[in-house]
LUMTI-58452 format. One record per residue (C-alpha): x, y, z. Coordinates in steps of 0.02 Angstrom, whole numbers, padded with zeros to 5 digits, always signed. Last residue first. Layout:
% LUMTI-58452
XYZ...
***
This chain:
% LUMTI-58452
-04209+02455+03438-04364+02466+03330-04532+02445+03414-04682+02528+03334-04857+02505+03405-05002+02622+03369-04922+02668+03203-04930+02851+03149-04741+02871+03138-04733+02729+03012-04774+02848+02868-04612+02941+02902-04510+02791+02846-04376+02756+02980-04207+02811+02918-04057+02696+02903-03994+02549+03003-04039+02368+03039-03935+02251+03145-04077+02158+03231-04146+02161+03408-04306+02258+03368-04401+02252+03204-04575+02251+03283-04719+02326+03185-04900+02327+03249-05050+02412+03171-05009+02397+02986-05153+02434+02867-05059+02569+02770-04908+02460+02735-04834+02573+02599-04710+02652+02720-04624+02484+02734-04569+02518+02555-04429+02626+02625-04341+02465+02671-04240+02477+02833-04063+02475+02771-03948+02328+02797-03945+02184+02919-04058+02050+02991-03984+01944+03130-04146+01893+03216-04232+01950+03374-04376+02048+03295-04454+02019+03124-04633+02046+03183-04762+02114+03061-04945+02131+03114-05091+02206+03017-05031+02164+02841-05152+02200+02697-05030+02306+02597-04901+02168+02584-04818+02252+02435-04691+02338+02548-04619+02168+02596-04553+02160+02417-04404+02266+02471-04333+02110+02552-04269+02136+02731-04081+02120+02716-03970+01976+02769-03990+01851+02908-04126+01747+02989-04074+01663+03151-04242+01645+03240-04330+01738+03380-04458+01829+03273-04532+01758+03112-04706+01830+03140-04810+01876+02988-04991+01929+03013-05150+01956+02915-05324+01992+02982-05451+02028+02843-05508+01846+02841-05558+01869+03021-05495+01731+03134-05621+01717+03274-05573+01674+03453-05410+01768+03429-05298+01733+03578-05176+01874+03613-04994+01862+03665-04928+02035+03699-04786+02137+03623-04899+02240+03512-04969+02081+03438-04910+01903+03468-05039+01782+03400-05141+01639+03475-05271+01554+03365-05455+01511+03359-05561+01425+03225-05750+01442+03238-05860+01291+03204-06013+01331+03098-06197+01287+03098-06325+01337+02966-06413+01170+02935-06416+01086+02764-06229+01110+02739-06179+01040+02908-06018+01075+03004-05967+01225+02900-05793+01262+02967-05747+01439+03005-05617+01565+02956-05693+01736+02962-05799+01841+02847-05935+01943+02933-05818+02079+02991-05732+02057+02823-05871+02148+02733-05842+02311+02825-05655+02288+02807-05658+02275+02618-05506+02168+02586-05334+02242+02552-05236+02131+02433-05052+02092+02462-05071+01980+02613-05184+01861+02517-05052+01844+02381-04925+01747+02483-04829+01689+02327-04718+01843+02332-04643+01792+02499-04562+01634+02432-04487+01715+02277-04429+01863+02382-04316+01752+02486-04281+01793+02669-04102+01746+02705-04031+01598+02799-04084+01528+02967-04230+01447+03055-04194+01395+03234-04367+01412+03310-04449+01545+03418-04562+01622+03286-04625+01536+03128-04798+01614+03133-04881+01643+02964-05059+01711+02957-05143+01761+02793-05092+01622+02675-05215+01608+02529-05089+01612+02386-04986+01469+02456-04901+01410+02297-04724+01371+02360-04606+01410+02215-04487+01265+02193-04326+01232+02289-04415+01285+02448-04357+01423+02563-04371+01456+02747-04195+01389+02774-04139+01267+02907-04214+01231+03076-04376+01187+03163-04358+01146+03347-04528+01206+03408-04588+01372+03478-04690+01433+03329-04745+01321+03185-04910+01409+03145-04973+01410+02965-05144+01488+02936-05227+01510+02766-05188+01348+02675-05305+01324+02526-05164+01289+02403-05101+01132+02489-04972+01103+02353-04826+01171+02456-04849+01043+02595-04686+00954+02553-04596+01118+02586-04621+01093+02773-04474+01201+02836-04354+01083+02921-04390+00965+03064-04382+00938+03252-04557+00950+03327-04548+00986+03513-04716+01073+03537-04770+01253+03555-04847+01279+03383-04912+01140+03270-05057+01242+03202-05115+01202+03025-05272+01295+02971-05341+01289+02794-05319+01106+02746-05426+01052+02599-05283+00960+02510-05251+00848+02661-05147+00718+02569-04988+00820+02600-05010+00773+02782-04940+00604+02728-04763+00670+02751-04796+00694+02937-04710+00849+03011-04565+00774+03107-04531+00698+03277-04598+00765+03441-04763+00811+03522-04767+00880+03698-04927+00982+03680-04957+01167+03659-05032+01177+03483-05103+01021+03399-05232+01109+03290-05276+01027+03124-05413+01123+03033-05484+01088+02859-05463+00900+02864-05546+00801+02725-05409+00671+02691-05441+00566+02535-05264+00494+02531-05268+00453+02716-05163+00540+02850-05062+00400+02929-04898+00481+02984-04946+00480+03167-04886+00639+03255-04740+00576+03358-04741+00551+03545-04830+00656+03675-05000+00728+03718-05001+00842+03868-05148+00952+03819-05166+01130+03756-05221+01096+03576-05311+00936+03524-05424+01010+03389-05469+00900+03241-05587+00988+03121-05650+00917+02956-05668+00735+03008-05727+00626+02862-05569+00545+02792-05484+00628+02939-05531+00473+03038-05360+00399+02993-05283+00524+03112-05392+00461+03254-05353+00281+03204-05170+00316+03238-05210+00356+03420-05122+00516+03477-04999+00467+03613-05015+00483+03800-05089+00626+03897-05249+00726+03913-05239+00875+04028-05377+00980+03950-05382+01134+03839-05428+01048+03675-05534+00892+03651-05626+00958+03497-05687+00833+03368-05785+00909+03223-05853+00814+03071-05890+00651+03161-05997+00528+03064-05885+00376+03094-05880+00403+03281-05810+00229+03313-05638+00312+03323-05679+00365+03500-05658+00181+03545-05469+00207+03538-05478+00295+03705-05382+00461+03717-05267+00447+03866-05281+00505+04045-05348+00669+04111-05497+00783+04087-05495+00951+04174-05618+01041+04059-05594+01173+03924-05640+01076+03767-05752+00924+03781-05826+00949+03608-05915+00826+03494-05997+00871+03328-06056+00747+03194-06120+00617+03316-06207+00460+03252-06091+00329+03329-06041+00445+03470-06126+00349+03610-06022+00191+03587-05865+00293+03555-05851+00339+03739-05825+00156+03785-05661+00185+03878-05740+00333+03969-05629+00488+03954-05541+00513+04119-05621+00614+04255-05613+00800+04292-05769+00878+04217-05766+01060+04268-05856+01143+04122-05798+01242+03972-05848+01116+03837-05983+00983+03855-06050+01006+03678-06139+00859+03596-06215+00867+03422-06277+00709+03337-06353+00616+03485-06444+00454+03441-06356+00342+03567-06413+00462+03703-06324+00548+03845-06181+00449+03920-06105+00531+04071-05934+00612+04083-05877+00599+04263-05875+00732+04398-05913+00913+04368-06034+01031+04284-05994+01213+04310-06078+01283+04154-06008+01353+03992-06056+01212+03875-06213+01107+03902-06270+01092+03721-06363+00931+03676-06428+00909+03498-06504+00743+03441-06602+00694+03595-06716+00543+03578-06753+00534+03763-06780+00372+03858-06632+00375+03977-06566+00207+04033-06429+00288+04137-06389+00471+04153-06331+00479+04333-06447+00577+04449-06489+00759+04475-06351+00803+04353-06220+00924+04414-06161+01103+04435-06273+01215+04329-06223+01397+04330-06287+01446+04157-06193+01466+03994-06267+01318+03900-06436+01238+03935-06475+01199+03753-06581+01044+03719-06643+00991+03546-06724+00821+03511-06862+00815+03642-07002+00696+03588-06974+00560+03718-06956+00687+03858-06874+00589+04000-06703+00670+03996-06763+00839+04060-06862+00747+04196-06698+00711+04284-06672+00890+04338-06508+00976+04293-06445+01022+04465-06398+01188+04541-06401+01356+04455-06504+01445+04323-06438+01619+04288-06475+01629+04102-06368+01616+03946-06454+01459+03878-06634+01408+03912-06665+01332+03739-06789+01187+03727-06843+01109+03562-06948+00949+03551-07084+00977+03682-07237+00869+03654-07240+00796+03830-07241+00963+03917-07271+00901+04095-07097+00936+04165-07096+01108+04087-07226+01180+04205-07095+01207+04338-06999+01338+04241-06815+01294+04271-06734+01420+04385-06664+01596+04395-06713+01656+04222-06628+01816+04169-06701+01807+03993-06538+01770+03900-06608+01619+03806-06795+01590+03826-06830+01478+03677-06976+01355+03693-07027+01248+03545-07158+01108+03546-07297+01185+03651-07470+01113+03614-07540+01082+03788-07459+01237+03861-07455+01208+04048-07454+01350+04172-07590+01317+04300-07570+01136+04353-07392+01107+04295-07320+01240+04405-07255+01414+04379-07231+01535+04522-07042+01552+04508-07046+01584+04321-07008+01769+04330-06946+01829+04161-06831+01978+04166-06813+02050+03992-06672+02146+03912-06688+02056+03746-06595+01903+03685-06728+01767+03688-06918+01789+03687-06954+01637+03578-07118+01541+03598-07178+01400+03485-07335+01292+03497-07442+01419+03587-07629+01386+03597-07647+01427+03782-07578+01602+03764-07638+01661+03935-07490+01568+04011-07375+01709+03960-07451+01829+04086-07440+01702+04228-07256+01684+04189-07232+01858+04253-07139+01973+04135-07027+02116+04190-06974+02242+04061-06858+02281+03919-06866+02259+03732-06703+02286+03639-06726+02157+03502-06651+01985+03474-06806+01878+03507-06990+01922+03480-07053+01757+03408-07232+01705+03448-07302+01553+03357-07474+01482+03400-07562+01646+03436-07752+01639+03441-07758+01719+03613-07684+01884+03560-07703+01953+03737-07523+01906+03778-07465+02029+03645-07544+02165+03751-07392+02153+03864-07294+02252+03736-07115+02238+03805-07067+02409+03866-06957+02508+03750-06861+02447+03601-06872+02372+03429-06705+02360+03342-06743+02205+03238-06692+02023+03252-06863+01948+03294-07033+02021+03248-07117+01854+03211-07305+01844+03247-07400+01687+03195-07580+01638+03241-07674+01801+03214-07858+01751+03196-07926+01776+03373-07851+01941+03426-07835+02021+03255-07974+02146+03291-07865+02233+03416-07741+02196+03555-07575+02256+03488-07568+02409+03601-07409+02505+03563-07245+02439+03499-07089+02541+03526-06968+02617+03404-06860+02525+03281-06874+02417+03127-06703+02373+03057-06744+02206+02977-06714+02024+03021-06893+01979+03069-07053+02054+02997-07159+01896+02974-07343+01924+03016-07469+01780+02997-07657+01770+03023-07727+01937+02964-07914+01937+02927-07961+02080+03046-07820+02197+02992-07789+02301+03148-07612+02241+03180-07550+02323+03021-07638+02483+03072-07511+02503+03213-07378+02542+03082-07210+02464+03127-07084+02602+03162-06944+02650+03047-06834+02531+02951-06832+02400+02815-06663+02320+02784-06728+02152+02720-06733+01979+02800-06919+01967+02839-07057+02056+02741-07187+01917+02751-07371+01967+02760-07509+01836+02778-07699+01838+02779-07741+02006+02700-07926+02021+02658-07955+02194+02736-07810+02271+02644-07872+02450+02666-07809+02458+02846-07635+02430+02779-07632+02598+02691-07468+02563+02604-07325+02687+02591-07295+02668+02779-07176+02522+02759-07020+02622+02795-06857+02625+02701-06762+02479+02630-06783+02326+02521-06632+02214+02501-06721+02048+02473-06752+01900+02587-06940+01919+02615-07058+02005+02493-07207+01891+02526-07380+01968+02520-07532+01852+02537-07719+01889+02542-07726+02035+02422-07901+02082+02363-07876+02265+02406-07737+02292+02282-07758+02481+02284-07659+02508+02445-07514+02400+02387-07388+02541+02389-07211+02499+02338-07079+02455+02468-06927+02564+02445-06764+02517+02361-06692+02347+02326-06744+02186+02242-06609+02053+02246-06717+01896+02253-06769+01776+02391-06952+01827+02404-07056+01905+02264-07219+01817+02312-07386+01903+02276-07559+01824+02297-07729+01906+02274-07699+02038+02140-07856+02108+02062-07799+02289+02079-07634+02262+01991-07617+02448+01951-07522+02475+02113-07387+02366+02036-07350+02523+01933-07233+02584+02070-07102+02470+01996-07007+02356+02116-06829+02420+02116-06684+02328+02038-06650+02142+02043-06726+01976+01991-06618+01821+02003-06750+01693+02056-06796+01622+02225-06977+01683+02225-07060+01754+02069-07240+01706+02108-07382+01813+02037-07566+01777+02069-07722+01878+02026-07666+01962+01865-07808+02032+01759-07733+02208+01752-07567+02146+01688-07525+02316+01612-07442+02369+01776-07301+02251+01733-07266+02383+01601-07144+02468+01719-07027+02325+01681-06965+02209+01819-06777+02202+01813-06662+02059+01769-06690+01879+01816-06766+01711+01777-06649+01575+01837-06792+01469+01906-06855+01431+02081-07016+01533+02066-07085+01572+01892-07273+01569+01924-07384+01693+01832-07573+01674+01855-07704+01790+01780-07621+01837+01617-07744+01907+01488-07642+02059+01435-07741+02219+01408-07586+02316+01357-07436+02211+01314-07300+02168+01441-07130+02235+01392-06973+02129+01408-06963+02010+01554-06817+01894+01578-06773+01712+01549-06676+01563+01609-06726+01385+01651-06594+01286+01745-06685+01277+01913-06852+01226+01839-06955+01240+01997-07086+01358+01925-07137+01366+01742-07321+01403+01774-07408+01518+01650-07597+01538+01666-07703+01662+01567-07624+01657+01394-07742+01726+01260-07627+01866+01200-07470+01757+01187-07335+01886+01229-07251+01788+01369-07222+01645+01247-07142+01769+01125-06994+01794+01242-06936+01617+01208-06888+01543+01377-06700+01518+01388-06611+01352+01412-06667+01221+01536-06825+01128+01584-06817+00983+01706-07007+00973+01719-07037+01038+01894-07167+01161+01830-07226+01151+01649-07401+01223+01656-07461+01321+01505-07642+01381+01511-07740+01490+01390-07666+01440+01222-07781+01483+01077-07645+01560+00966-07526+01415+00989-07384+01496+00891-07287+01538+01050-07272+01352+01085-07174+01343+00922-07019+01414+01007-07002+01256+01109-06972+01269+01297-06800+01193+01326-06770+01012+01366-06735+00889+01504-06917+00830+01498-06912+00749+01668-07094+00756+01718-07179+00847+01860-07273+00970+01750-07337+00928+01576-07498+01030+01569-07542+01110+01404-07714+01192+01390-07787+01281+01239-07721+01174+01099-07812+01201+00934-07653+01212+00830-07598+01037+00874-07475+01016+00729-07337+01097+00833-07330+00939+00936-07229+00859+00796-07084+00972+00846-07035+00847+00982-07016+00900+01163-06849+00826+01218-06889+00740+01324-06942+00618+01457-07113+00572+01523-07131+00489+01691-07318+00532+01693-07317+00664+01830-07418+00787+01728-07505+00730+01569-07639+00859+01528-07666+00899+01345-07825+01002+01319-07883+01061+01148-07848+00908+01042-07932+00910+00871-07777+00843+00781-07753+00692+00893-07607+00624+00790-07493+00746+00883-07518+00644+01042-07427+00495+00971-07288+00599+00894-07258+00687+01060-07266+00526+01162-07134+00437+01059-07019+00582+01011-07004+00634+01193-06969+00464+01267-07103+00367+01358-07136+00309+01535-07328+00312+01538-07357+00294+01725-07525+00381+01747-07515+00528+01867-07604+00649+01751-07686+00562+01602-07810+00698+01550-07852+00710+01366-07983+00834+01302-08023+00853+01117-08027+00671+01068-08116+00635+00903-07976+00526+00833-07982+00402+00976-07925+00255+00868-07737+00274+00898-07765+00336+01076-07730+00183+01184-07610+00096+01065-07497+00248+01058-07502+00271+01247-07452+00091+01283-07569-00057+01284-07480-00147+01360-07382-00021+01463-07495+00121+01515-07496+00125+01703-07611+00166+01847-07567+00193+02028-07656+00224+02191-07591+00295+02354-07712+00441+02363-07569+00566+02363-07509+00489+02200-07660+00567+02117-07739+00478+01968-07798+00546+01802-07902+00438+01685-07995+00583+01602-08055+00557+01423-08158+00688+01331-08218+00677+01151-08241+00490+01150-08337+00423+01001-08205+00292+00960-08221+00196+01122-08116+00050+01059-07955+00119+01136-08032+00105+01309-08046-00083+01287-07855-00095+01285-07859-00094+01474-07768+00032+01585-07645-00074+01684-07650-00070+01873-07769+00020+01988-07947+00086+01991-07992+00200+02135-08103+00327+02048-07960+00450+02053-08003+00511+01879-08130+00399+01794-08207+00533+01684-08278+00473+01519-08370+00590+01399-08413+00538+01221-08482+00369+01269-08583+00280+01135-08474+00124+01134-08509+00081+01315-08470-00102+01283-08287-00050+01260-08285-00014+01447-08279-00200+01482-08097-00217+01537-08116-00163+01718-07963-00076+01799-07905-00181+01945-07992-00139+02106-08007-00003+02235-08172+00078+02189-08147+00216+02316-08223+00369+02233-08156+00529+02160-08215+00517+01980-08357+00403+01925-08418+00516+01783-08502+00439+01631-08572+00533+01481-08650+00459+01325-08731+00308+01402-08840+00209+01282-08754+00045+01327-08812+00041+01506-08766-00144+01511-08588-00101+01561-08648-00027+01724-08729-00193+01768-08557-00251+01822-08496-00412+01742-08326-00338+01696-08286-00297+01877-08332-00155+01993-08288-00197+02172-08337-00092+02321-08321+00086+02376-08421+00243+02341-08355+00400+02426-08481+00502+02323-08357+00616+02235-08424+00586+02060-08579+00481+02032-08631+00567+01870-08724+00457+01745-08786+00522+01577-08878+00435+01436-09004+00329+01531-09140+00278+01409-09315+00344+01441-09353+00369+01256-09341+00558+01269-09163+00545+01335-09117+00510+01514-09017+00594+01651-08951+00519+01813-08842+00599+01948-08985+00624+02068-09132+00513+02024-09270+00591+01918-09238+00478+01768-09255+00330+01885-09439+00370+01913-09481+00341+02094-09536+00190+02196-09381+00093+02146-09274+00211+02250-09113+00296+02203-09117+00457+02305-08989+00392+02430-08872+00356+02284-08849+00543+02259-08807+00579+02440-08659+00462+02448-08561+00546+02588-08704+00557+02714-08819+00422+02644-08689+00287+02657-08601+00185+02525-08537+00012+02481-08576-00019+02299-08638-00178+02215-08817-00138+02266-08811+00029+02176-08766-00057+02012-08913-00175+02030-09022-00024+02063-08958+00059+01904-08988-00097+01801-09166-00112+01866-09203+00070+01828-09141+00049+01649-09240-00111+01624-09398-00024+01684-09383+00118+01559-09391+00284+01649-09543+00394+01623-09554+00583+01606-09556+00570+01416-09434+00716+01409-09319+00627+01530-09291+00704+01699-09164+00843+01725-09021+00816+01846-08889+00810+01708-08953+00969+01629-08793+01061+01666-08695+00924+01581-08797+00927+01423-08781+01113+01400-08594+01101+01424-08584+00952+01308-08667+01046+01167-08566+01202+01196-08400+01112+01185-08257+01216+01251-08279+01183+01436-08321+01002+01413-08167+00911+01475-08115+01046+01597-08287+01038+01678-08246+00864+01739-08130+00949+01862-07954+00883+01869-07909+00862+02053-07732+00908+02100
***
């Protein structure tokens, strides 16, 4: 950020007066000839033009040099002030420059130019300078020791912006050597200079400048902690130390700076708790502590007539409630509390903040109604997104906010209709109201916002009625997102084409019929379109205009009725990285995918009728889903060559045959590999098991794979799901599977595994699903030591040869079945694998269970669903009374065993039970009356 030269002289009345008279001629009215000559020599060393260097254009030897723009003289005709700031001057300024002969200069400003050269060392010749501003002048390298000889300096600004690609450093001399003689300094700006100093070093150095009023050293590679020696600087008015790594707390003594007006410490690695007294400093106007993720604090009471104008605390651990006294901040123009831990209602007293321009309370836990902002008529930005606000938004007279530029209320639970007055604000450019409960229909949106509104996002609400065709009259729109509502209607593509400035369009998941049959590249192109999402829009064909959209990078036409071929031009977009054509009626590619030029990263073609061989897509693809098609070939031997960057690959639900090529193990980034529901045969390659170092989901269910499960699971196994159900696998449960400590789902059902109960897996504490059904397991379901499986929610041991009694010690460790989860919450909680942490994408686990006498496939495993099935074994003895503690059970099947004794009365405690089968045993006694209400009860 540019440091204005005014910051150096703001508190010095003499310098202020001098600066504002910088264009005045000398009192004598005549420039000394040597001064004019030196200035012209200086001009001739610069490269400039009259447009960007307007001041130099007035420098002409035919006029008095004291009248030249940027020049001021004293009564003797000596140049004492020179201001050439922001003139786009380039060239070389070395130690022989005529500038250094102007030895009567008191103020020099060369800031914001392009003098790209090493820092000159002759500044010590300008010994009378009290004001020196070289910020972003273009100089690079080491700051010379000559600066330290300028003992009359009151203001020194050597700041540099990294955005301009230039760098300065203080090494030899270092900071201490630079300022040791500058005892008169009041204003010090070194932002962006590489100082690299520890806290005690730079603090003690700066503390020697006892008259210092402004300390600005942001982005200087400073470390902490902040030394107490800084407390000596009682005159400090401005402290700016942002973008350093101070790794410290905010010192208590900062609150004692009675003249402090600005404290900026954002992105400084601060931790601990902010002293409450800092917020009480009566002179404080600017407080910026944002982006210090470990900094804690809360608001107490704000004093009357507080001076705060800017308050920025976003991305910290500040929290608690906003006090009613926030209304005392009558001078406040900007408040940013985003991504903190604030909660409670937003006080109605915010209406007192009549000077407010910018408000951001997003990503907190505020709840309750939206306060009225009708009196804050200077507001340009309102962001209350991602909270828990509810009710309508009619409390504000939106027509009164004539300066509003952006409103963001997304991801709350706001309801009611959207006020038409919101669309009548003439200055409004962006509206974000997505992920709420707004309902009703939208009227005519074509108003004064027509040309300025560039973003409209009303997605994921309950809006209904006819789609508002007037939205296509908002010709300034660049982003239009209306997806996931209940709009209905018929839209001709010719209506959409009116929005010529569109870069992103999403009309997905409504009840719309979009007719794209008349589109062609000549009349329907969008020159700036990058994102097009028309999922579930009843499209019958590919819109013809698409083939000319060279900037397109995201295309989603899923869940439509498009049939026939996938056109070749789809693969020719060089910028396209996301393609979703899933759940259509596509049958084949127009031509084989060879030598394609696209840079596709995500390709989703699942749920079509594609057939033939598996074609290569792109060597850059990261997500590839070919599942639920009709591919019937073998897997290409070189399939791994186009999976080298893939993290998700699914061919599930095709008719693929043959073995699994070893080349698939080249996919060293794979997190999910799903080859289930095919006719693959042969053995599981050992390298595939060894890939579980990084693979989280390996799904090979419903194939014809044979042989033993390779016993090569690595020590650092990352598997969360291993599904080998319905194959022809033999042998034993691999001993090395114990290495998979993250395993949640283990499904070996419907194979020919011949083993005993897998007690060696007892330390996999995350296990939730254990399916061993229909194998050749035998022996007791009991381990010599307690099996710690507290998370188990589904156990299926049916159709094996297990024997012995049911031990309470084993059952008691299954804690998840003994706690009833909140069912409303559990609808959102199901077993899933997070494929990528930085992108919200999950793989859903599925499983087959026997419930109410029928085999059901659960496509999502809710964490609330719990089941025990040990049917069709040889278990003996009584049913343990402890079974009555399994209050979360939905399904219990003990049928077809040799269980004896009384039916436990504790079964009546299973209030969640929906299916109970105890048939084909030798039980007797009364059936608990509570079981009479079951939907399915089979006891015979």
